[in-house]
C-alpha positions as CSV (number, residue, x, y, z in Angstrom):
1,M,-13.1,34.0,-6.3
2,F,-9.0,34.4,-7.1
3,R,-8.4,34.2,-10.7
4,H,-5.5,31.2,-11.6
5,V,-4.0,33.3,-14.8
6,L,-0.4,32.8,-15.0
7,L,1.1,36.2,-16.2
8,G,4.9,36.9,-17.3
9,T,6.8,38.6,-14.4
10,I,7.2,41.9,-15.5
11,M,10.5,43.4,-14.8
12,L,12.1,46.8,-16.8
13,S,15.8,47.2,-16.8
14,S,14.9,50.6,-15.8
15,L,13.5,49.6,-12.5
16,L,17.0,48.2,-11.9
17,M,19.3,49.4,-8.2
18,V,21.5,52.2,-9.1
19,A,23.8,50.3,-6.8
20,L,25.1,47.2,-7.7
21,P,25.2,44.1,-5.3
22,V,28.3,43.5,-3.8
23,K,29.9,40.1,-5.2
24,A,30.7,37.8,-2.2
25,S,33.9,36.6,-4.2
26,A,34.9,40.6,-3.7
27,S,37.7,41.2,-1.6
28,S,37.8,43.5,1.6
29,L,40.6,45.8,-0.5
30,E,38.1,46.4,-3.5
31,Y,35.6,47.4,-1.1
32,R,37.6,50.4,0.1
33,E,39.3,51.2,-2.9
34,E,35.5,51.8,-4.2
35,L,34.7,53.7,-1.3
36,T,37.3,55.4,-0.8
37,E,36.8,56.9,-4.6
38,Q,33.4,58.2,-4.0
39,V,34.6,59.9,-0.3
40,A,37.0,61.5,-2.5
41,Q,34.5,62.5,-4.7
42,I,32.6,63.8,-2.0
43,D,35.4,66.2,-0.7
44,L,35.9,67.2,-4.2
45,R,32.1,68.7,-3.8
46,M,32.2,69.9,-0.4
47,G,34.9,72.5,-1.7
48,L,32.9,73.5,-4.5
49,T,29.2,74.0,-3.1
50,P,28.5,77.7,-1.1
51,R,25.5,76.1,0.2
52,P,26.3,75.5,4.3
53,L,23.3,72.9,4.5
54,L,24.5,70.9,1.8
55,K,28.1,70.9,2.9
56,Q,26.7,69.6,6.4
57,F,25.0,66.8,4.7
58,L,28.0,65.5,2.6
59,E,30.3,65.9,5.7
60,S,28.1,63.7,7.8
61,V,28.0,61.2,4.7
62,R,31.4,60.6,3.8
63,D,32.3,61.1,7.8
64,R,30.2,57.8,8.0
65,A,31.7,56.2,5.2
66,T,35.2,57.8,6.4
67,S,34.6,55.6,9.7
68,L,33.2,52.3,7.7
69,L,36.9,52.5,6.0
70,G,38.5,52.9,9.9
71,S,37.2,49.7,10.5
72,S,39.8,46.1,10.6
73,E,36.6,44.3,8.7
74,I,34.0,45.3,5.8
75,L,30.8,43.3,5.8
76,P,29.5,43.7,2.0
77,E,25.8,44.7,3.5
78,D,27.9,47.6,5.5
79,V,29.1,48.4,2.0
80,Q,25.9,48.4,0.2
81,V,24.6,50.9,2.8
82,T,27.6,53.2,2.8
83,R,27.4,52.9,-1.1
84,K,23.8,54.2,-1.5
85,A,24.1,56.8,0.7
86,L,27.6,57.7,-1.2
87,N,25.5,58.0,-4.4
88,Y,22.5,59.7,-3.2
89,A,25.1,62.4,-1.4
90,L,26.9,62.6,-4.9
91,K,23.6,62.8,-7.4
92,L,22.1,65.1,-5.4
93,A,24.9,67.7,-5.4
94,A,25.6,67.3,-8.9
95,D,21.5,68.2,-9.4
96,I,22.1,71.4,-7.8
97,E,25.2,72.2,-8.7
98,N,24.0,74.9,-11.3
99,E,20.4,75.6,-9.2
100,D,20.0,78.2,-6.7
101,V,16.4,77.3,-5.9
102,W,15.9,75.7,-2.1
103,A,19.7,77.3,-0.9
104,D,18.4,78.1,2.5
105,S,16.0,74.7,3.2
106,P,16.8,72.1,4.8
107,F,15.7,69.6,2.0
108,I,15.4,70.1,-1.9
109,V,12.3,69.5,-3.6
110,Y,12.5,67.3,-7.2
111,E,9.3,67.6,-9.5
112,V,8.6,63.9,-10.5
113,P,5.9,62.2,-12.6
114,A,3.7,61.4,-10.4
115,L,2.8,58.0,-12.3
116,S,6.2,56.5,-13.5
117,P,7.1,53.1,-13.7
118,L,9.9,54.0,-11.2
119,P,9.3,53.2,-7.3
120,R,10.4,55.7,-5.7
121,L,12.5,54.6,-2.6
122,P,13.9,56.9,0.5
123,D,17.1,56.0,-0.6
124,D,17.1,57.1,-4.4
125,I,17.4,60.4,-5.8
126,P,14.3,59.9,-8.5
127,E,16.2,59.1,-11.8
128,D,13.3,61.0,-13.5
129,G,12.8,64.6,-11.6
130,V,14.1,67.8,-11.9
131,V,15.4,70.2,-9.1
132,S,12.2,72.7,-9.0
133,D,9.8,75.0,-6.9
134,R,7.4,74.6,-9.4
135,V,4.3,71.7,-10.0
136,S,2.6,71.7,-12.6
137,V,-0.6,70.3,-13.5
138,I,-2.8,70.3,-17.0
139,S,-6.3,69.3,-16.5
140,A,-10.2,69.6,-18.0
141,Q,-12.7,71.5,-16.2
142,G,-13.9,69.1,-13.2
143,E,-11.3,66.3,-14.2
144,F,-9.1,65.3,-11.2
145,E,-5.6,65.0,-12.2
146,A,-2.1,64.4,-10.0
147,A,1.2,65.6,-9.9
148,S,3.7,65.0,-7.4
149,F,7.2,65.8,-5.6
150,V,10.2,64.5,-4.0
151,L,11.5,66.5,-1.0
152,A,15.6,65.0,-0.5
153,P,16.2,66.1,3.1
154,L,19.5,67.2,4.1
155,S,18.7,68.0,7.6
156,D,16.3,66.1,10.0
157,V,12.9,68.0,10.6
158,S,10.3,67.0,13.1
159,S,7.2,69.3,12.3
160,L,7.0,69.7,8.1
161,T,4.0,71.6,7.2
162,F,2.5,72.8,3.9
163,T,0.0,75.0,3.7
164,I,-1.8,75.3,-0.1
165,T,-3.4,78.9,-1.7
166,D,-6.1,79.9,-3.7
167,L,-4.9,79.7,-7.2
168,H,-5.3,82.8,-9.6
169,G,-5.2,83.8,-13.5
170,K,-7.0,85.9,-15.6
171,G,-10.2,83.8,-15.8
172,G,-10.9,83.8,-12.0
173,S,-9.6,81.2,-9.2
174,I,-9.4,77.9,-8.3
175,P,-10.2,77.6,-4.4
176,S,-7.2,75.7,-2.1
177,S,-9.8,73.3,-1.0
178,A,-9.4,71.6,-4.7
179,V,-6.4,70.6,-4.0
180,D,-5.4,67.2,-1.9
181,L,-2.0,66.6,-0.4
182,R,-0.6,63.7,0.6
183,V,2.5,61.8,1.6
184,V,3.2,58.4,0.1
185,K,3.8,56.0,2.3
186,T,6.1,53.3,1.7
187,W,6.0,50.2,3.3
188,Y,6.8,46.7,3.7
189,Q,5.3,44.2,0.8
190,G,5.6,40.7,-0.6
191,G,8.7,39.9,-2.2
192,T,7.2,40.3,-5.6
193,G,5.9,43.8,-4.2
194,W,5.6,46.6,-7.5
195,Y,5.7,43.6,-10.1
196,S,3.2,41.1,-9.3
197,Y,0.5,39.8,-7.6
198,F,1.7,36.4,-6.8
199,S,2.5,36.0,-3.5
200,D,6.6,35.3,-2.4
201,P,6.7,35.9,1.5
202,S,10.3,34.4,1.8
203,K,11.3,37.4,1.9
204,S,10.0,41.5,2.5
205,V,10.7,44.5,0.0
206,L,10.0,48.5,0.7
207,V,7.2,49.8,-1.9
208,P,5.5,53.2,-2.6
209,E,2.2,52.4,-1.7
210,L,-0.6,54.4,0.4
211,L,-1.8,57.8,-0.1
212,L,-1.7,59.3,3.4
213,H,-3.0,62.3,5.5
214,D,-1.5,61.0,8.3
215,E,1.5,59.0,7.8
216,N,2.0,58.0,11.7
217,L,-1.4,55.3,10.6
218,V,1.4,52.7,9.6
219,Q,4.7,52.4,11.2
220,V,7.5,50.4,9.0
221,D,10.2,48.6,11.4
222,R,12.8,48.3,9.3
223,V,14.7,46.1,11.1
224,G,12.3,43.3,11.5
225,K,11.1,44.3,7.8
226,R,7.7,44.3,9.0
227,N,4.4,47.5,9.0
228,L,2.8,47.9,12.2
229,L,-0.9,49.9,12.0
230,R,-2.5,52.5,14.6
231,V,-5.3,51.7,16.2
232,D,-7.4,53.9,17.8
233,Y,-9.6,52.5,20.5
234,P,-10.7,54.9,23.1
235,S,-8.8,53.4,25.7
236,G,-6.0,55.1,24.0
237,S,-4.6,54.0,20.3
238,E,-2.8,50.6,19.5
239,Y,-0.1,49.9,16.6
240,V,-0.6,46.4,15.6
241,D,1.1,44.2,13.5
242,I,0.1,43.4,9.9
243,S,3.1,41.5,8.2
244,S,2.8,38.7,10.8
245,I,2.9,35.3,9.5
246,P,0.5,33.7,9.0
247,A,-1.5,36.6,9.5
248,A,-4.0,37.2,12.2
249,K,-7.4,37.7,11.5
250,F,-8.3,41.6,11.4
251,D,-11.8,42.8,11.0
252,F,-11.6,46.4,9.7
253,Y,-15.3,46.6,10.1
254,S,-15.3,46.9,13.8
255,E,-11.5,48.0,14.6
256,P,-11.1,51.9,14.9
257,V,-9.0,52.7,12.4
258,E,-9.1,55.8,10.0
259,D,-6.7,58.2,8.8
260,S,-6.7,62.1,8.9
261,P,-9.2,64.4,6.8
262,T,-6.7,66.5,5.8
263,L,-2.6,66.8,5.7
264,L,-0.7,66.5,9.2
265,P,2.4,67.4,9.7
266,V,5.3,65.4,8.1
267,T,8.7,64.2,9.5
268,L,12.5,63.9,7.5
269,K,15.1,61.8,8.0
270,R,18.4,63.2,6.4
271,G,19.3,61.2,3.8
272,E,16.0,59.6,3.2
273,S,14.1,61.1,0.4
274,K,9.9,61.9,0.9
275,Q,7.3,61.3,-2.4
276,M,4.7,63.7,-1.7
277,W,1.3,63.6,-3.7
278,V,-0.8,65.9,-5.2
279,T,-4.1,65.8,-6.2
280,T,-6.3,68.6,-8.1
281,K,-9.9,68.7,-8.9
282,V,-10.4,71.9,-11.2
283,P,-14.5,73.6,-10.8
284,L,-16.5,72.7,-13.2
285,E,-17.0,75.8,-16.0
286,T,-13.6,77.3,-14.5
287,P,-12.6,79.4,-17.2
288,A,-9.4,78.3,-19.5
289,G,-6.2,80.0,-18.6
290,I,-3.1,80.0,-16.3
291,Y,-4.0,79.5,-12.6
292,R,-1.2,80.0,-10.1
293,G,-0.8,79.8,-6.4
294,T,1.9,78.5,-3.4
295,I,2.6,75.4,-1.3
296,D,3.9,77.3,1.2
297,I,6.1,75.4,3.6
298,A,7.6,75.1,7.4
299,A,9.8,73.2,9.0
300,D,9.8,73.3,12.7
301,G,7.9,76.1,12.4
302,A,10.0,78.3,10.2
303,P,9.0,79.1,6.9
304,A,11.8,76.7,4.2
305,G,10.7,77.5,1.2
306,S,7.5,78.0,-1.4
307,I,6.4,75.6,-3.9
308,T,5.0,77.3,-7.4
309,L,1.8,75.4,-8.1
310,I,0.5,76.1,-11.4
311,I,-2.5,74.3,-12.9
312,R,-3.3,75.2,-17.2
313,V,-6.9,74.8,-17.2
314,L,-8.3,73.5,-20.6
315,P,-10.9,74.7,-22.6
316,F,-13.5,72.0,-22.2
317,E,-14.7,69.3,-20.2
318,L,-14.4,65.5,-20.5
319,P,-16.9,63.2,-22.2
320,K,-18.1,60.1,-20.8
321,P,-15.6,56.9,-22.4
322,K,-16.7,55.7,-25.5
323,T,-15.3,53.0,-27.0
324,Y,-12.9,52.8,-30.1
325,Y,-14.5,51.3,-32.5
326,D,-17.8,53.3,-32.4
327,L,-18.6,56.8,-30.6
328,N,-22.2,55.7,-30.1
329,K,-21.1,53.0,-27.9
330,D,-20.7,53.8,-23.9
331,F,-16.8,51.8,-22.7
332,Y,-18.2,50.9,-19.3
333,V,-15.6,51.1,-16.0
334,M,-16.6,48.7,-14.2
335,L,-14.7,46.4,-11.2
336,Y,-14.9,43.5,-9.1
337,H,-15.9,44.5,-5.1
338,H,-17.2,43.6,-1.6
339,S,-19.5,46.4,-1.5
340,R,-22.9,45.9,-1.1
341,L,-25.3,46.2,1.2
342,K,-26.3,42.9,2.8
343,E,-22.9,41.9,3.2
344,T,-22.1,45.0,4.9
345,L,-25.0,44.8,7.1
346,K,-23.8,41.3,8.2
347,A,-20.3,42.3,8.6
348,T,-21.1,45.0,10.7
349,N,-23.8,43.1,12.6
350,G,-26.6,45.0,11.6
351,N,-25.2,48.7,12.0
352,S,-27.1,50.3,9.3
353,E,-25.8,53.9,10.1
354,L,-22.5,52.4,10.0
355,A,-22.9,50.0,6.7
356,E,-24.6,52.7,4.5
357,T,-21.9,55.3,5.4
358,R,-19.1,52.8,4.5
359,L,-21.1,51.6,1.2
360,L,-21.5,55.3,0.2
361,N,-18.0,56.4,0.7
362,E,-16.9,53.7,-1.2
363,Y,-19.4,54.5,-4.3
364,R,-18.1,58.2,-4.0
365,N,-14.9,56.6,-4.2
366,L,-15.5,54.8,-7.1
367,V,-17.2,57.7,-9.1
368,D,-14.2,59.4,-8.1
369,H,-11.7,57.1,-9.6
370,N,-14.3,56.8,-12.6
371,V,-15.8,53.4,-12.0
372,I,-19.4,54.5,-12.7
373,N,-21.1,50.8,-13.7
374,L,-20.5,49.0,-10.7
375,P,-22.4,45.7,-10.5
376,G,-25.5,46.1,-8.9
377,P,-26.6,44.2,-5.4
378,Y,-27.6,40.7,-6.6
379,Y,-31.5,39.9,-5.8
380,S,-33.3,37.1,-3.6
381,A,-36.7,37.6,-3.0
382,A,-35.5,37.5,1.2
383,D,-33.8,40.6,0.8
384,K,-36.0,42.9,-1.6
385,N,-35.7,46.1,0.5
386,T,-32.5,45.5,1.1
387,F,-31.7,45.2,-3.2
388,L,-33.8,48.6,-3.1
389,R,-31.8,50.1,-0.3
390,Q,-28.5,49.5,-2.3
391,L,-29.9,50.6,-5.4
392,E,-30.9,54.1,-3.9
393,L,-27.4,54.3,-2.4
394,M,-25.8,53.9,-5.6
395,R,-27.9,56.3,-7.4
396,Q,-27.1,58.5,-4.4
397,A,-23.3,58.5,-5.1
398,G,-23.4,59.0,-8.7
399,L,-23.2,55.2,-10.2
400,E,-24.9,54.6,-13.5
401,L,-27.9,52.2,-13.3
402,N,-28.1,51.9,-16.6
403,P,-27.3,49.2,-17.8
404,L,-27.5,47.1,-14.3
405,F,-25.0,44.4,-14.1
406,G,-25.0,42.3,-11.7
407,V,-28.7,42.2,-11.1
408,K,-29.2,38.3,-9.8
409,Q,-27.0,34.5,-10.7
410,A,-28.1,33.1,-13.8
411,F,-27.6,30.0,-12.5
412,P,-29.3,28.1,-9.7
413,P,-27.6,26.6,-6.4
414,Y,-24.6,24.8,-7.4
415,S,-26.6,21.7,-5.9
416,I,-28.4,21.6,-9.1
417,Y,-26.4,21.6,-11.1
418,V,-25.1,18.3,-9.4
419,Q,-28.1,16.7,-9.7
420,Y,-27.8,17.6,-13.5
421,N,-25.4,16.1,-13.6
422,N,-26.2,12.7,-11.8
423,Y,-29.1,12.3,-14.0
424,L,-26.7,12.6,-16.8
425,N,-25.0,9.7,-15.7
426,A,-28.4,8.1,-14.2
427,K,-29.5,8.8,-17.6
428,A,-26.7,6.3,-19.1
429,A,-26.4,3.8,-16.9
430,Y,-30.2,3.2,-17.5
431,E,-29.5,3.2,-21.8
432,A,-26.9,0.7,-21.1
433,N,-28.8,-1.3,-18.4
434,P,-32.6,-0.4,-18.5
435,T,-33.6,-1.7,-15.2
436,D,-36.7,-0.6,-12.8
437,E,-34.2,0.4,-10.4
438,N,-31.7,2.7,-13.1
439,K,-35.3,4.4,-14.1
440,Q,-36.3,5.2,-10.8
441,K,-32.5,6.5,-10.0
442,M,-32.5,8.5,-13.2
443,D,-36.5,9.8,-12.9
444,T,-35.1,10.8,-9.6
445,F,-32.4,13.2,-10.7
446,Y,-34.3,14.1,-13.4
447,N,-37.2,15.6,-10.8
448,A,-34.5,17.3,-9.0
449,W,-32.7,18.6,-11.7
450,R,-36.3,19.8,-13.3
451,N,-37.2,21.4,-10.1
452,G,-34.4,23.2,-9.5
453,I,-34.5,25.0,-12.7
454,D,-37.9,25.8,-12.5
455,N,-37.7,27.2,-9.2
456,H,-35.0,29.6,-10.4
457,K,-36.9,30.9,-13.3
458,L,-39.1,32.1,-11.2
459,E,-36.7,33.5,-9.2
460,V,-35.4,35.4,-12.0
461,D,-38.8,36.3,-13.4
462,E,-38.9,37.9,-10.3
463,A,-35.5,39.6,-10.6
464,L,-36.5,41.3,-13.6
465,A,-39.3,43.2,-12.7
466,I,-37.8,44.3,-9.9
467,A,-35.2,46.1,-10.9
468,S,-36.5,47.0,-13.8
469,G,-39.6,48.7,-11.8
470,A,-36.4,50.5,-9.4
471,A,-33.9,50.8,-12.4
472,G,-36.8,52.4,-14.2
473,H,-35.4,50.4,-17.8
474,T,-35.2,46.5,-19.0
475,N,-31.2,46.8,-19.4
476,L,-30.4,44.4,-17.2
477,Y,-27.6,42.2,-17.0
478,L,-27.6,38.9,-14.9
479,D,-24.5,37.0,-14.2
480,G,-23.1,33.5,-15.1
481,W,-20.8,30.9,-13.2
482,D,-17.7,32.3,-13.1
483,E,-14.7,31.2,-14.8
484,A,-17.0,28.1,-15.9
485,G,-15.9,24.6,-17.4
486,W,-17.1,23.3,-20.5
487,G,-20.0,21.1,-18.7
488,M,-21.2,24.1,-16.6
489,L,-21.4,26.4,-19.3
490,Q,-23.5,23.5,-20.9
491,F,-25.5,23.4,-17.8
492,Q,-26.5,26.8,-18.3
493,Q,-27.9,27.2,-21.9
494,E,-31.1,26.5,-20.6
495,M,-31.5,29.2,-18.5
496,W,-29.2,31.5,-20.5
497,K,-31.5,31.2,-23.1
498,Y,-34.4,31.4,-20.7
499,I,-33.2,35.1,-19.7
500,Q,-32.6,36.2,-23.2
501,D,-36.0,35.7,-24.2
502,K,-37.4,37.3,-21.4
503,G,-35.1,40.7,-22.2
504,G,-32.5,40.2,-20.2
505,K,-28.9,39.9,-20.6
506,I,-26.3,37.0,-19.5
507,Y,-22.6,38.4,-18.4
508,A,-20.4,36.3,-18.1
509,T,-16.1,35.7,-17.0
510,G,-14.0,32.9,-19.3
511,H,-12.1,32.5,-22.9
512,A,-12.4,31.4,-26.3
513,S,-14.1,27.9,-26.0
514,H,-17.6,30.8,-25.5
515,L,-17.0,30.7,-29.0
516,A,-18.6,28.0,-29.7
517,L,-21.3,27.8,-27.5
518,G,-24.6,27.6,-28.8
519,I,-26.2,30.1,-26.7
520,P,-23.4,32.8,-26.2
521,E,-23.8,35.4,-23.5
522,N,-24.0,39.0,-24.5
523,F,-20.8,40.4,-22.6
524,L,-18.2,38.2,-22.2
525,N,-15.4,39.0,-19.5
526,W,-12.4,37.6,-21.7
527,V,-9.6,36.7,-19.5
528,G,-5.8,38.1,-20.3
529,E,-4.3,40.4,-22.7
530,P,-7.1,42.8,-25.0
531,T,-6.4,41.9,-28.4
532,R,-8.4,43.4,-31.6
533,E,-8.1,39.6,-33.0
534,K,-10.1,38.6,-30.1
535,A,-13.1,41.3,-30.0
536,D,-13.4,41.0,-33.4
537,Q,-14.2,37.2,-32.9
538,W,-16.6,38.2,-30.4
539,H,-18.6,41.0,-32.0
540,A,-18.8,38.8,-35.3
541,L,-21.3,37.0,-33.5
542,G,-23.9,39.5,-33.7
543,G,-26.2,40.5,-31.4
544,D,-24.6,44.0,-30.2
545,R,-22.5,41.8,-28.1
546,L,-19.7,43.1,-25.7
547,I,-16.4,42.1,-25.0
548,T,-14.5,43.2,-21.5
549,N,-10.9,41.6,-20.3
550,Y,-9.1,40.7,-16.5
551,A,-6.0,39.2,-15.2
552,Y,-3.9,41.1,-17.0
553,P,-2.9,41.4,-14.8
554,H,-5.4,42.0,-11.4
555,T,-4.9,44.3,-9.2
556,G,-2.1,44.1,-6.7
557,P,1.0,45.5,-8.1
558,E,1.6,48.9,-7.1
559,N,3.2,49.7,-10.0
560,P,0.3,52.9,-11.6
561,D,2.1,53.2,-14.5
562,L,1.0,49.6,-15.4
563,M,-2.5,50.1,-13.9
564,R,-3.0,52.8,-15.8
565,Q,-1.8,50.6,-19.1
566,R,-3.6,47.9,-18.6
567,H,-7.0,49.6,-17.9
568,G,-7.0,52.5,-20.2
569,M,-5.4,52.9,-23.8
570,W,-4.5,49.3,-24.2
571,P,-8.4,47.5,-23.9
572,Y,-10.0,51.0,-26.1
573,K,-7.4,50.5,-29.0
574,A,-8.0,46.9,-28.8
575,N,-11.7,47.4,-29.5
576,Y,-13.1,46.3,-26.6
577,D,-16.6,47.6,-24.7
578,A,-15.3,47.4,-20.7
579,T,-12.8,47.2,-18.3
580,Y,-13.8,44.9,-15.6
581,N,-11.4,44.1,-13.8
582,Y,-10.8,41.6,-10.6
583,I,-10.6,43.7,-7.5
584,Y,-11.4,46.8,-5.7
585,S,-10.0,45.6,-2.7
586,E,-9.9,41.6,-1.2
587,N,-7.9,39.9,1.7
588,P,-9.7,36.7,3.2
589,T,-8.1,37.1,6.8
590,N,-6.3,40.6,6.7
591,I,-7.0,43.1,4.2
592,W,-3.8,45.3,5.9
593,N,-1.5,41.8,5.7
594,D,0.1,41.1,2.0
595,N,1.2,37.9,3.5
596,A,-2.5,36.0,4.8
597,S,-2.1,34.1,1.4
598,S,0.8,31.5,0.1
599,E,-0.5,31.9,-3.0
600,F,-1.3,35.6,-3.7
601,R,-0.8,39.1,-2.6
602,A,-3.3,41.4,-1.5
603,F,-5.2,42.4,-4.1
604,N,-5.8,46.2,-3.0
605,L,-6.2,49.1,-5.4
606,V,-7.7,51.0,-1.7
607,Y,-7.3,49.4,2.2
608,P,-10.4,50.1,3.9
609,T,-10.6,52.1,7.2
610,K,-13.7,51.4,9.2
611,T,-15.9,53.8,7.8
612,N,-13.8,54.9,4.6
613,V,-11.3,54.0,2.6
614,I,-7.4,54.9,1.7
615,D,-6.5,55.4,-1.9
616,T,-3.1,54.1,-3.2
617,I,-0.8,55.6,-6.1
618,A,-2.4,52.3,-8.2
619,W,-5.9,53.5,-8.0
620,E,-4.5,56.7,-9.0
621,G,-3.0,55.4,-12.1
622,Y,-5.9,53.3,-12.8
623,R,-8.5,56.8,-12.8
624,E,-6.2,58.3,-14.9
625,G,-6.2,55.1,-17.7
626,I,-9.6,56.2,-17.4
627,D,-9.3,59.7,-18.4
628,D,-6.7,58.6,-21.0
629,I,-9.3,56.9,-22.5
630,R,-12.2,60.0,-22.4
631,Y,-9.1,62.2,-23.7
632,A,-9.4,60.0,-26.8
633,T,-12.7,60.2,-26.7
634,K,-13.0,64.0,-26.5
635,L,-10.5,63.7,-29.6
636,K,-12.7,61.3,-31.7
637,Q,-16.0,63.8,-30.9
638,V,-14.4,67.3,-31.8
639,A,-12.6,65.1,-35.3
640,A,-15.7,64.1,-35.9
641,D,-17.2,67.0,-35.6
642,A,-14.7,68.5,-38.2
643,L,-15.0,66.0,-40.5
644,S,-18.6,67.1,-41.1
645,S,-18.0,70.4,-41.6
646,G,-16.8,70.7,-44.9
647,V,-14.1,72.9,-44.1
648,P,-11.0,71.4,-45.7
649,E,-8.7,73.3,-43.1
650,R,-10.1,71.7,-40.0
651,I,-10.9,68.1,-42.4
652,T,-7.1,67.8,-42.9
653,A,-6.6,68.6,-38.7
654,A,-9.5,65.8,-38.0
655,N,-7.7,63.4,-40.1
656,H,-4.8,64.2,-38.6
657,A,-5.2,63.3,-35.2
658,L,-7.6,60.5,-36.3
659,N,-4.5,58.4,-38.3
660,W,-2.1,59.3,-35.7
661,L,-4.2,58.1,-32.4
662,E,-4.6,55.0,-35.0
663,S,-1.1,54.7,-35.6
664,V,0.5,56.0,-32.0
665,D,1.6,52.3,-30.2
666,E,0.0,52.7,-26.5
667,R,2.0,49.6,-25.5
668,S,5.4,51.4,-25.7
669,T,4.5,55.2,-25.9
670,N,5.0,56.6,-22.5
671,Q,1.2,57.2,-21.3
672,D,2.0,61.2,-20.2
673,L,3.2,61.6,-23.5
674,L,0.1,60.1,-25.2
675,R,-1.8,62.7,-23.0
676,L,0.2,65.4,-24.2
677,E,-0.6,65.0,-27.8
678,M,-3.7,64.0,-27.7
679,I,-4.3,67.4,-25.6
680,R,-2.6,69.1,-29.0
681,H,-4.9,67.6,-31.4
682,I,-7.9,68.7,-29.7
683,L,-6.7,72.1,-28.7
684,H,-6.0,72.2,-32.5
685,M,-8.9,71.1,-34.2
686,L,-10.5,73.6,-31.2
687,D,-8.9,76.4,-32.7
688,L,-9.3,75.9,-36.1
689,Q,-13.5,75.2,-34.7
690,N,-13.5,78.5,-33.4
691,G,-12.4,80.6,-36.0
692,Q,-7.9,80.8,-34.4
């Protein structure tokens, strides 16, 4: 269900384009003067650089600008493109002026923060990157960690290949299989791309998003500003337009779309940057220390240089996330989704092998991104075996089933709610005019309502019994009506009390009005910004009540830094008990088409193929946000041990760490810096613990 929650547009001054828009009133003479000045700077750079490939690149940019200056008329759009190209060339030349790396390569490599709020576009040199032949990672044992680099091409390359070696250190080695390399695909999305999930089909903008092993799975038409998806039919591959308005129906369950399991050669076009994404997973029990390997690069078959990959392995594993306000309470990582066996079997026309393959891949992908408390399959007597089989698949993939969320809806069908309202209206009519006819109507509606409630109680009894037997516990949550109005909330009160009296728990979405309920739910997903005030209000109701949040924002914006903040340290420091946002992926007509809805963009953290999913940089940001909570949990656990040690030096270090964690502003501080400072405190406390 779509969430109708208006959020402020997220605009950061640091994301403004380097090139200023051309003023409509500016004269052709002004254009010429500006471009002539830039060309002169290019000529100067050409005379200073000892690099032949750079000189050729600068010459090509200069020649295109000179050709434009020779035109009798210069159009504003031509100036915009030329200005960007000149700026690109000048910054690139300045960045490598005093560098001796990549001297003989047809590209320059920039190491960049992976989870940056800056969208990395083809015509930009990264403002937050540094020219380097190294990429560095700091990782706990068993942790997934992201790194990135940008290639700035000086010439075209038709086939760029990468070979990753094993990494070696004093403690042993990390196999190359622990390193995954993908290309970040920049493609067209709706006009609010990167910033919002609300739709703006009036224009299309280039946005970096997909993480692909095969960059040719999606082709980007720069002229038509549209995307084309490759479908590999038995008769041959075809590219399907996935940007049409209105969107054409596309069934990803049946259409043969798949990414490559490993990175295929990529292409480079002179003057167009390309971002590469590195994901490492340090094996558990890898000894702490520094490990080095290389990413060897070949351009059209010829060696083109190497990137040294450095992984610093920390001397600890990350714990499961706990709440900020109580280390004994789990912080639940949840996500709305459509990954249920019943629906998938229907969508695949009963193909159980395909359905279960898809679900296992999705569940494993969710677990790899820290979503371990996935709501379950919703029990019904008619689908008992499907319910039980889904629980088996969830357990097989590593999902946590205690607590088990989403056992069943905590309300009867909507038709019973209609009868309930009919009864209330008929009762009022009878009290105003107590005729036999009015009494008969009242009794009819009353009986229909009560029969519906009684039947649903029997269904709830059965669901609780089956689910507790399968899960092995009674920590079971049933879902209340989503975003219910006050009337629906009152209608549900009887069922909520019945379920709670039976030992079950209620989960529902809502807002401050739920504080006034006579029988509040056990777990509220409070819409909007997470704050300590909301958490305090809800926890004050007692009964170990839990609070989470959604729609701040929903999924959809591609910005990985935004996804990291809003699912990580923000709700954690607000004393929330979970994150439960909308949604893993959803688009009713074509999940690959960002224009499929006139109101909303696609809500995608992943894009589904026939048997699997394709990750996005926003999804990587989500994972890192939860890992931030896990680092904070580790800090608090180590600090708690130090405080109980009786050793003054350890106690002092623990207090410093905890005071810093409380005082730091997680909403304005760079998340990478937050992570590094948490690591510093943890390592310092561990050193003192070990007598160092």
